[in-house]
VMD Tcl script that draws the C-alpha trace (Angstrom):
set ca {
  {0.00 0.00 0.00}
  {1.44 3.39 -0.99}
  {1.90 6.08 1.63}
  {-0.88 8.34 0.35}
  {-3.42 5.53 0.72}
  {-2.71 4.89 4.40}
  {-5.47 5.89 6.81}
  {-2.97 7.71 8.99}
  {-1.86 9.83 6.02}
  {-5.33 11.05 5.10}
  {-6.51 14.60 5.85}
  {-8.89 14.88 8.78}
  {-11.93 17.00 7.81}
  {-12.48 17.97 11.44}
  {-9.13 19.76 11.63}
  {-8.79 21.29 8.17}
  {-9.12 24.80 9.66}
  {-7.19 24.14 12.89}
  {-4.86 27.05 12.17}
  {-7.79 29.41 12.66}
  {-8.87 28.03 16.04}
  {-8.21 29.39 19.50}
  {-6.19 27.41 22.04}
  {-9.37 26.23 23.76}
  {-10.92 25.16 20.46}
  {-7.76 23.22 19.58}
  {-7.91 21.42 22.92}
  {-11.57 20.53 22.45}
  {-10.95 19.32 18.90}
  {-8.02 17.11 19.92}
  {-9.91 15.80 22.93}
  {-12.84 14.83 20.72}
  {-10.53 12.97 18.36}
  {-8.74 11.21 21.22}
  {-12.09 10.08 22.64}
  {-12.37 7.61 19.75}
  {-9.17 5.77 20.61}
  {-10.45 3.47 23.35}
  {-13.05 2.08 20.97}
  {-10.45 1.53 18.23}
  {-8.20 -0.36 20.64}
  {-11.19 -2.26 22.02}
  {-11.94 -3.65 18.57}
  {-8.55 -5.39 18.75}
  {-9.27 -7.06 22.11}
  {-8.84 -10.60 20.81}
  {-5.41 -10.22 19.18}
  {-4.22 -8.17 22.16}
  {-5.39 -10.91 24.53}
  {-3.65 -13.55 22.43}
  {-0.48 -11.44 22.51}
  {-0.66 -11.32 26.31}
  {-0.97 -15.12 26.43}
  {1.95 -15.61 24.05}
  {4.19 -13.19 25.92}
  {3.36 -14.79 29.28}
  {4.14 -18.21 27.81}
  {7.49 -16.95 26.56}
  {8.31 -15.44 29.94}
  {7.51 -18.73 31.69}
  {9.89 -20.50 29.33}
  {12.72 -18.08 30.05}
  {12.14 -16.00 26.93}
  {11.86 -12.25 26.53}
  {9.64 -9.63 24.95}
  {11.57 -7.43 22.55}
  {9.98 -4.27 21.16}
  {11.17 -3.05 17.80}
  {10.33 0.30 16.25}
  {11.48 3.57 14.72}
  {10.83 7.13 15.86}
  {7.83 7.53 18.15}
  {7.02 3.82 17.89}
  {10.50 2.83 19.02}
  {10.48 5.34 21.87}
  {7.14 4.07 23.15}
  {8.43 0.50 23.16}
  {11.59 1.53 25.00}
  {9.57 3.47 27.58}
  {7.26 0.53 28.25}
  {10.27 -1.79 28.62}
  {11.96 0.61 31.05}
  {8.86 0.77 33.25}
  {8.63 -2.99 33.83}
  {11.51 -3.45 36.34}
  {10.32 -0.91 38.93}
  {6.65 -1.86 38.51}
  {6.95 -5.64 38.43}
  {10.47 -6.30 39.75}
  {11.55 -7.91 36.50}
  {15.17 -8.10 35.33}
  {15.98 -5.36 32.80}
  {16.64 -7.91 30.06}
  {13.17 -9.49 30.33}
  {11.52 -6.71 28.30}
  {13.75 -4.85 25.86}
  {13.10 -1.89 23.59}
  {15.09 -1.54 20.36}
  {14.85 1.62 18.27}
  {16.17 2.34 14.79}
  {19.25 4.50 15.18}
  {20.06 3.17 18.64}
  {20.17 5.08 21.91}
  {20.70 8.52 20.28}
  {17.29 8.16 18.58}
  {15.56 8.15 21.97}
  {16.04 11.90 22.38}
  {16.48 13.20 18.83}
  {15.51 12.14 15.34}
  {18.05 10.01 13.50}
  {17.05 10.67 9.92}
  {16.87 7.66 7.64}
  {17.51 5.09 10.37}
  {14.13 3.43 9.81}
  {14.99 2.84 6.14}
  {17.97 0.56 6.87}
  {16.48 -2.95 7.20}
  {19.76 -4.71 7.90}
  {20.25 -2.67 11.09}
  {17.21 -4.37 12.63}
  {18.81 -7.76 12.10}
  {22.05 -6.49 13.60}
  {20.23 -5.05 16.61}
  {18.38 -8.30 17.25}
  {21.53 -10.34 16.87}
  {23.28 -8.02 19.33}
  {20.75 -8.87 22.05}
  {20.93 -12.59 21.22}
  {17.45 -13.10 19.81}
  {16.42 -16.75 20.05}
  {13.41 -19.00 19.48}
  {12.24 -18.58 23.09}
  {11.61 -14.85 22.59}
  {8.69 -12.81 21.28}
  {9.31 -9.76 19.11}
  {6.67 -7.04 18.90}
  {7.32 -4.82 15.91}
  {5.63 -1.42 16.11}
  {5.04 0.39 12.82}
  {2.14 2.81 12.62}
  {2.26 2.78 8.84}
  {2.73 -0.98 8.72}
  {5.56 -0.55 6.22}
  {8.66 0.62 8.13}
  {11.65 -1.26 6.62}
  {13.45 -1.56 9.98}
  {10.44 -3.25 11.58}
  {9.58 -5.44 8.59}
  {13.13 -6.76 8.42}
  {13.27 -7.35 12.16}
  {10.06 -9.36 12.19}
  {11.19 -11.37 9.20}
  {14.42 -12.25 11.00}
  {12.51 -13.09 14.18}
  {10.43 -15.64 12.33}
  {13.51 -17.16 10.71}
  {15.06 -17.87 14.11}
  {11.78 -19.23 15.48}
  {10.79 -16.33 17.73}
  {7.10 -15.38 17.84}
  {6.58 -12.29 15.68}
  {3.81 -9.81 16.57}
  {2.98 -6.72 14.55}
  {1.34 -3.52 15.77}
  {0.07 -1.05 13.17}
  {-2.63 1.60 12.95}
  {-3.39 0.70 9.33}
  {-5.07 -2.45 8.06}
  {-3.93 -4.47 5.05}
  {-0.34 -3.30 5.48}
  {2.89 -5.08 4.61}
  {3.30 -5.87 8.30}
  {0.54 -8.47 8.15}
  {2.61 -10.84 6.02}
  {5.68 -10.56 8.25}
  {4.18 -11.57 11.58}
  {2.42 -14.47 13.30}
  {-0.12 -12.17 14.95}
  {-1.28 -8.67 14.03}
  {-2.78 -5.95 16.22}
  {-4.27 -3.16 14.11}
  {-6.24 -0.45 15.92}
  {-7.36 1.88 13.13}
  {-7.51 5.34 14.70}
  {-8.30 7.32 11.55}
  {-6.61 10.44 10.16}
  {-4.54 12.52 12.55}
  {-5.43 16.06 13.64}
  {-2.19 17.14 11.97}
  {-1.94 15.07 8.80}
  {0.60 12.27 9.13}
  {1.69 13.23 12.67}
  {1.39 9.75 14.12}
  {2.82 10.75 17.47}
  {-0.75 11.91 18.16}
  {-3.68 9.47 17.98}
  {-1.61 6.57 16.67}
  {1.01 7.14 19.36}
  {-1.60 7.24 22.10}
  {-3.28 4.07 20.84}
  {0.10 2.36 20.65}
  {0.83 3.23 24.28}
  {-2.58 1.90 25.28}
  {-1.85 -1.43 23.58}
  {1.63 -1.73 25.09}
  {0.19 -0.99 28.54}
  {-2.21 -3.90 28.08}
  {0.42 -6.32 26.76}
  {2.97 -6.00 29.56}
  {0.45 -5.45 32.35}
  {-1.68 -8.40 31.22}
  {1.31 -10.71 30.90}
  {2.61 -9.72 34.33}
  {-0.80 -10.34 35.90}
  {-0.86 -13.83 34.36}
  {2.58 -14.42 35.88}
  {1.28 -13.54 39.35}
  {2.93 -10.14 39.62}
  {-0.19 -8.66 41.25}
  {-2.59 -9.58 44.05}
  {-5.91 -8.22 42.94}
  {-4.89 -4.82 41.62}
  {-1.97 -4.35 44.01}
  {1.63 -4.36 42.75}
  {3.01 -7.01 45.07}
  {6.17 -7.51 43.02}
  {7.20 -3.86 42.87}
  {10.81 -2.87 43.49}
  {11.05 -0.19 46.17}
  {13.69 2.03 44.59}
  {12.51 5.35 45.99}
  {10.67 6.78 49.00}
  {7.28 6.65 47.29}
  {7.66 2.96 46.49}
  {8.95 2.16 49.99}
  {5.81 3.72 51.41}
  {3.65 1.89 48.89}
  {5.27 -1.41 49.85}
  {4.39 -0.88 53.51}
  {0.86 0.17 52.62}
  {0.31 -2.96 50.51}
  {1.53 -5.22 53.31}
  {-0.86 -3.47 55.70}
  {-3.79 -3.68 53.29}
  {-3.42 -7.40 52.62}
  {-2.40 -8.65 56.04}
  {-4.03 -6.17 58.40}
  {-0.64 -5.56 60.01}
  {0.19 -2.21 61.56}
  {2.63 0.10 59.80}
  {5.37 -0.73 62.30}
  {4.75 -4.46 61.81}
  {4.86 -4.05 58.03}
  {8.14 -2.16 58.29}
  {9.60 -4.94 60.42}
  {8.42 -7.68 58.08}
  {9.88 -5.93 55.04}
  {13.19 -5.33 56.80}
  {13.49 -9.07 57.42}
  {13.09 -10.02 53.73}
  {15.00 -7.30 51.85}
  {11.83 -5.37 51.06}
  {10.12 -8.21 49.17}
  {6.42 -7.46 49.45}
  {5.16 -10.95 48.58}
  {7.59 -12.53 51.00}
  {6.60 -10.21 53.81}
  {2.92 -10.98 53.30}
  {3.43 -14.74 53.30}
  {5.68 -14.49 56.37}
  {2.91 -12.75 58.26}
  {0.14 -15.05 56.98}
  {1.85 -18.29 57.97}
  {4.14 -17.03 60.79}
  {7.23 -18.30 59.00}
  {10.66 -16.97 58.09}
  {11.72 -15.34 54.86}
  {13.27 -18.42 53.26}
  {10.23 -20.57 54.00}
  {7.97 -17.84 52.62}
  {10.01 -17.61 49.43}
  {9.82 -21.39 49.02}
  {6.04 -21.31 49.45}
  {5.75 -18.56 46.81}
  {7.96 -20.54 44.43}
  {5.76 -23.63 44.83}
  {2.78 -21.42 43.99}
  {4.50 -20.40 40.72}
  {4.81 -16.85 42.00}
  {1.07 -16.36 42.62}
  {0.55 -14.74 46.01}
  {-3.12 -15.69 46.25}
  {-2.29 -19.37 45.90}
  {0.58 -19.06 48.41}
  {-1.81 -17.53 50.93}
  {-4.62 -20.03 50.42}
  {-2.71 -23.30 49.95}
  {-2.64 -24.95 53.40}
  {-0.41 -27.71 52.03}
  {2.19 -25.26 50.78}
}
mol new
graphics top color blue
foreach p $ca { graphics top sphere $p radius 0.5 }
foreach p [lrange $ca 0 end-1] q [lrange $ca 1 end] { graphics top cylinder $p $q radius 0.2 }
display resetview
């Protein structure tokens, strides 16, 4: 499909006279356009859910999720990857974000980087891509050479290849095992896919990593019981979670956490079963990391 025929490259009738609007009118126009995004993403619920299942399966088998993209798409993948360790206490290598042009492209445009397909293969080889991994290629247009080449290479090595585009019937569809395609319509500024397409992309990535982590037992209800307390806010949140789940006082929660290196799950199981940190960790391991099962299994 040629560039001019892509949905994201079409002119948006609602914003054809945006240059004559006041600041408030611009805000209201953009807000009205953004209001359609949740529905567009919702129409892709099934492939997103399947992606979550695949990624969780790969994680359980020791594999990784590797995002691949150029420009805004690459930055969004890298941001989502960077947010997983503090939120879910995952090792940094478990979710990776690769961007065309490398690290410099995170903060400034590297012109032409997305048009060099062989660099995607080199980037994936550099991180040791293997059959146990899943690669999620993000290309709003569905035709970015860097992403297409990366997904093609992923399939050749046996990794699961997932495509994310905001255009249907794109070249991406033939390069991946599973396609997510929320069609968000023309942008407020023609072709500026950092807007609606970028927001929809972030929504999908939020679902993928959050959903996979939930399936792995990284939450208890909607509480982040596997968080890594790397700052004062997270230290306080850790204590609050222990109090909420166990009914312990703040001083008791502080004591429990100090005895298990700040591990929220461990502290909760210690309190529930009146056991030490090592025994609590063993119980959690037998429950495959799921706190609810570790708390309810009397035979643990």
